[in-house]
Legacy VTK file of the C-alpha trace (Angstrom):
# vtk DataFile Version 3.0
C-alpha trace
ASCII
DATASET POLYDATA
POINTS 149 float
20.905 6.187 39.802
19.870 9.792 40.088
18.310 11.852 37.307
21.570 13.727 36.785
23.512 10.603 35.835
21.745 10.221 32.472
20.189 7.160 30.881
20.567 3.640 32.218
20.212 0.328 30.418
16.460 0.464 30.998
15.799 4.151 30.513
16.353 6.166 27.370
15.553 9.839 27.636
13.816 10.419 24.327
14.947 9.631 20.826
14.947 6.546 18.661
16.150 3.226 20.006
18.806 1.565 17.847
17.793 -1.649 16.087
19.890 -3.762 18.458
18.402 -2.244 21.642
17.602 -5.027 24.102
15.036 -2.819 25.793
12.816 -2.528 22.719
9.422 -4.080 23.445
8.134 -5.933 20.397
4.463 -5.410 19.653
2.035 -6.945 17.194
2.272 -3.768 15.094
5.947 -4.579 14.396
5.006 -7.621 12.318
1.811 -6.092 10.948
3.714 -3.089 9.559
6.511 -5.311 8.222
4.026 -7.588 6.425
2.127 -4.572 5.086
5.293 -2.882 3.765
6.749 -6.112 2.395
3.803 -6.602 0.046
5.417 -4.564 -2.761
3.110 -5.915 -5.457
0.130 -3.966 -4.134
0.207 -0.356 -5.329
-1.152 2.763 -3.667
-0.837 1.508 -0.109
-0.236 4.025 2.650
0.264 3.360 6.320
0.104 6.010 9.025
1.260 5.251 12.543
-0.538 7.547 14.958
0.410 7.513 18.626
1.230 10.002 21.394
4.764 11.319 21.872
7.430 8.917 23.107
5.467 5.767 22.240
8.010 4.225 19.863
6.947 5.400 16.392
10.496 6.252 15.290
11.918 3.065 16.797
9.230 1.096 14.949
10.263 2.824 11.707
13.955 2.015 12.252
13.234 -1.640 13.028
10.851 -2.069 10.095
13.327 -0.431 7.687
16.085 -2.780 8.888
13.881 -5.858 8.427
12.829 -4.720 4.942
16.443 -4.017 3.969
17.427 -7.482 5.210
14.756 -8.870 2.840
16.398 -7.029 -0.083
13.724 -4.319 -0.285
14.883 -0.756 -0.845
13.524 1.273 2.023
13.382 5.070 2.135
12.599 6.863 5.379
11.174 10.357 5.157
10.497 12.726 8.036
7.468 14.743 6.928
7.946 17.208 9.780
11.072 18.421 8.011
8.921 19.899 5.237
7.418 22.486 7.555
4.381 24.328 6.222
3.637 23.364 2.626
1.857 25.885 0.418
0.171 23.396 -1.946
-0.341 19.706 -2.665
2.015 20.001 -5.636
4.862 21.447 -3.602
4.312 18.781 -0.946
4.615 15.917 -3.447
7.625 17.507 -5.157
9.259 17.752 -1.722
8.478 14.088 -1.052
9.876 13.064 -4.449
13.004 15.155 -3.860
13.517 13.488 -0.480
12.996 10.018 -1.999
15.587 10.775 -4.696
18.107 11.992 -2.115
17.614 8.817 -0.091
17.873 6.555 -3.125
20.982 8.400 -4.283
22.632 7.250 -1.052
21.581 3.645 -1.749
22.978 3.386 -5.275
25.211 0.378 -5.126
25.272 -1.122 -8.589
25.997 -4.818 -8.959
24.498 -5.073 -12.449
22.316 -2.736 -14.454
19.130 -4.849 -14.141
19.538 -5.207 -10.372
20.447 -1.612 -9.634
18.103 0.586 -7.664
18.363 3.281 -10.324
17.368 0.884 -13.138
14.356 -0.445 -11.179
13.230 3.064 -10.250
13.560 4.242 -13.842
11.479 1.320 -15.135
8.835 1.854 -12.459
8.712 5.578 -13.223
8.359 4.972 -16.974
5.623 2.368 -16.542
3.562 4.429 -14.103
4.210 8.081 -14.869
5.470 8.488 -18.429
2.080 9.622 -19.775
1.527 12.145 -16.988
5.034 13.541 -17.452
4.602 13.933 -21.204
1.338 15.840 -20.616
3.046 18.048 -18.015
5.983 18.592 -20.370
3.627 19.580 -23.186
1.631 21.883 -20.911
4.849 23.592 -19.819
6.432 23.829 -23.273
3.446 25.479 -24.989
3.315 28.543 -22.688
7.104 28.794 -22.696
7.260 28.786 -26.501
4.580 31.499 -26.609
6.522 33.583 -24.072
9.733 33.184 -26.064
8.109 34.429 -29.276
LINES 1 150
149 0 1 2 3 4 5 6 7 8 9 10 11 12 13 14 15 16 17 18 19 20 21 22 23 24 25 26 27 28 29 30 31 32 33 34 35 36 37 38 39 40 41 42 43 44 45 46 47 48 49 50 51 52 53 54 55 56 57 58 59 60 61 62 63 64 65 66 67 68 69 70 71 72 73 74 75 76 77 78 79 80 81 82 83 84 85 86 87 88 89 90 91 92 93 94 95 96 97 98 99 100 101 102 103 104 105 106 107 108 109 110 111 112 113 114 115 116 117 118 119 120 121 122 123 124 125 126 127 128 129 130 131 132 133 134 135 136 137 138 139 140 141 142 143 144 145 146 147 148
């Protein structure tokens, strides 16, 4: 095969390998990341995969997301490069939240209210962020009411 013929079974010229790709080389990080992500009862966990270009980071993400989904875990994939340059921490986290909501919106398949993604997200949000949101709401409403007067 010459270089002009394109990719063969064994050679992919860049990009993410599909989950079913027979050429994907499984590594210990595959199971380590899956086990780490599957532990949903531990809060505030972050995992960063750092590796040079073309080393399989995106393929690892696709495979891990598929395994988590097969376990019944809602998995949202976000490409942080798509945010470009972010002017502040606040705008970064609002962008992340917006992206999460867009992804979850695509996953809303309701079989019953208690089992729906929306219901679980709403309960999680209320239990973890309701106080912060009420403070933010108050802080925003006071200046706005003064401006309106």
